[in-house]
N, C-alpha and C positions, 0 to 999 in steps of 0.2 A: 504494500500500500504506500502511496505517495501522499505526504502531508504538505499542504500548501497554506502557509500562514500570512503570506504577503506576495506582492507581484514579483519581487526578486526571486523568491523560491520557485515561482512558476518558470521563470527564465532559466534557472539552474536545472529544472527538470528537463527542459528541451535539450540542454547541453549533455545530460546523462545519456541521451540517445545518439550522441555524436553530432548534434546539430551545429552548424557553423553560424555564428551570429555576425551580422554586419549592419552598419548604419546605412540607411538609404536616404534619399533626399529629404523626406519628411517623416521618418519613422525608423523602425527596426525590423529586420527580417531574419528568420531562422530557416536555413535549408538543411535537409537531412541527407546523409550520404547514400548514394546508390539508388535513390528514388526521386520521384517528382514531388515529394512531400515538402511542405513549407508552412510556416506560420508568419504572417506579416502584420505588424502593428503600425497604426498611425496615432500621433498625438501623445499626450501626457499619460503614461501608464498609471500614475498615482492619482489621476483626476478624471478627465474625460478622454477616452481613447476608442479606437475602432480596430477590429481585427478581421483578417481573412485567413481561413484555415483550410488546408488540403493535406490531411495527415492520415497515415495508415500505421497505427501502433503495431509493433512486431509481436506483442503478446497482450493478454488481458491486463488492463490497468484499472485500479480503483484509486481515485483521489479522495482525500479527506480535506475539505476546505474549512479553514478555521480563521478567516480574515476578521480582525477585530472591529473594523468599521462597517457601517451599513453600505450596501451598494445595490445597484440595479442593472440588469443586463437585458438587452434586446437581441434575440437570435433570429437570423434569416437562414433557415435550414434548407439544404439542397440534397444531400446524399448521406447515406449511412444513418446510424442511430446510436443513441447513448441513453443510459438510465441514470436518473438522479433521485436521491431520496435522503430523508433524515432517518426514516425507518423503512426497511424493505417492504413492509406491508402497505406503505403509502408511496410506492415508487411512481415516478413520473417519467414517461417515455417521450423522447423527442419525436416531433412530427414536422412534416414539411410546412412551409409558411412562416409567419412571423409570430414569435412567442416571447413572453417576458418572464424573467425570473427576478423576484424581489427578495432580498435578504435583509429583513427589517430588524433583526435582533440577533445577538451572538448565539449561535447554535451550530454545532458541527454538521456539515452537509457532505454527502457522498455522491460521487459521480463515477460511473463504470463505463469503460470503453472496451470494445471487443477486439482482440488481437486479429490482425490480418484484414480488418474491414476498413475500407476507405471512408473517411469522414470529411465532408465538405460543408462548411457553413461560414457565415459572416456574423460578426457581433459588434454591438455598440454598448459601451460600459460607462456607467456613471458611479463613481465612488462619492461617498458623503463629503469628502474633502473638496470636491469640485463645487458643490453647492455653497459651502462655507466660504471658500476663497473668492467666489464671485458674488457674494452677498445675496444669494437666492434664499430668501427666508421662507422655508417650507412651513405650512401650517402644522399645528401640533400632531394631528392624526394622519399626516400624509403617508408615512411609511406603512402604517397598518392598513390604511385605505387602499394604497397601491397594491399591497400583497393580495387583498381580497378582490380587487376589481380587475386589474390587468395582469396579476401574477399567477393566474390559475388556468390559463388556456390560450388559444390562438387569438390574436388581436388584428384589427384592420387599421393600417396607418400608412397610406402611400406617401405621406409627408416624410416619415422617418426613412422609408426606402429611398426617397429622393435625396435626402441629406446624406445618406450613406454613399450613394452614387456620386454626388458632388465631391465628397472628400476623396474618394478613390481616384477621381479624375483630376484633382487639383494639381496644377503645375508648380505651385509655390513651394519654396523650401525655406529652411532656417526660421528666423524670427518672424518674417511676414506670414509664413504658414501657421506658426503657433498662435499668432494674433487672430488670424482668420479662423483657425480651428476652434478657438475659444468662442467665437461668435456662432459657429455651427453648433457647438455644444449647447449654448444658451437657447438657440432656436429649437433644438431638439427637446430641451427641457420644457419649453412652452407647449409643444405638442404632447409631451408626456402628461403634463398637468391637465391638459384638455381631455386626454384619454381617461385619466383617473376620474375626472368629473363626469365624463360620459357614461362610464361603466359602473361607477360606484352607486350603491343603493343607500348610502348613508350621507348625511350632511357633514361637511368638514368641520372640525373642532379646532379652535385656535387657543393656544396657550400663551400667556404673557412671557416676557423674557425672564422675569423672576421665577415663574413656575418651571420653565425649561432649565434654568440654572439649578433649581432645587433638585430636579430629577437627575441632572448630570452629577451633582454632588452625591446624591444617594447611591447612584450606580458606582461611583468611585469608592465609597465607603463599603459597599457590598463586596466589590471585587477585591479590595485589599484586606478584607476580614472574613474570608470564606470559612476558615476553620472555626472562628468564634464570631459568627455574624451577629451584629447588634439586633435587638428586637425591633419590630416595626415602630413601636412607640419611641424607642431611642433614636431611630432614624429620623422620625418626624421632628424630634427636638433638635437634632443636629442641623437639619435643613430648614427649620422654622416653617413647617407646613403641617396642617392637620392630617390625620390618618386618611379620611375619606378623599381629600383632594390629592394626596400623594398616590394613593392606590389608583384613582381614576387617571391621573397623569401617566402612570406606568402602563395602564391598560391601553391608553390612547397612543402612546409613543412606541411601545414594545409589543403590544398585543398580549401581554402577560401581566399577571399580578406580581407583586414584589416577591412573594414566595416562589412563584414559577420562574421568575427571572434568576433568583439565586440558585435554584436547582439546575437551570440551564448552564450557568457558569460552573457549578460544581461538576456537572457531567463533562463539560469541556476540559476541566482540569483533570478529571479522572482519565480521560483518553490520553492526555499528555503523559500522565504518570504510568499508565499501562504500557505505553509505547517506549518511553525513554528511561524507565527505572526498573529495578528488580524488586521493588516493594511488593509485599503480599497484598492480596485483595483487602484483607483486614486493615493493613497499614494505610492503604490508599483511602479506605473509607474514613478512617480517623483523621487523615491529613486534610480531607476536604470538608470535615465538619459533621460526619455522620457518627452518632454515638453507638449505633448498633449495626453490625455488618448486614443483617437481614433487611434493614431499612434501605441500605445502600443497594443491595441486590435488587430489591423491588423497584426502586427508582431507576436504576440502570436498565433493567429489562423493559420497563415501561417506556423508557426513552428510545432505546435502540433495538428492542426485540430480540436481544441475545444476552448471554451471560457475560460478565467481565472477562472470564478466561477465554471464551470463544472470540471475543473482540480483540483481546490481547494477541492471540495467535494470528489473527488476520492482520493486525497492525504491524507485527514484526515479520510477516511473511515477505 
């Protein structure tokens, strides 16, 4: 299994297949030896970028994506197929056409490619950093709304297809291209917001800057104290927000209660320890804040559909 925690690890993965990396006029290209396979990127990989993929993996590959910031991807699928899931029981299979994937909260996500099968698709990716750097103030429930409105099936957006084609044909290079690319990304964001509005069955909910800051601080406190997580009342005192408001803000921004958010982070940490350490399951349970190993087993199997040892074997394979 290949674990991807950031864009740089994705690039190193291509290198593990012997891919040659070279800078092109307005992006980066990886070409694989002895085949016509390639992966081509345009734009800022840590913000808004686009990719063209024609890749035949030599063997079955399972990716575990554990990127800490929220992001959104638009896929224009042409050939081959892949499977994505958080739990195998809820697997999603690629299909031709335009589809959207929304990762609105930290949670390990798995992607399976079949060895020997040619995979061709184009992608457009927006990391949360792009919105922040360009002062795009998304309303409080945007990520949760996006997941349920456009992140669950095929979408129709000739405008996004047109933007992709313009980027692919653009003759600019260097700084002029980066400036132009930023404008194309902002135009694409406009169409994304319109899509979310069109497909959503709920009204957008706006949170104040103070409320968003309180949620961000609460997340920081949870992440840094997983072993001895403060009670919800203590969290509320630390961020100066009452319990009902803080719970509602978590539900709007993460699609999870505070307790579910903490469990997700604990499961994320459990995967890291299963893969990278020789700790026993009992030791891992204690390290992430479970006082009884049976509680850990139950939470783990509920999340991933397999036992910790089964997943450890798969991670180390």
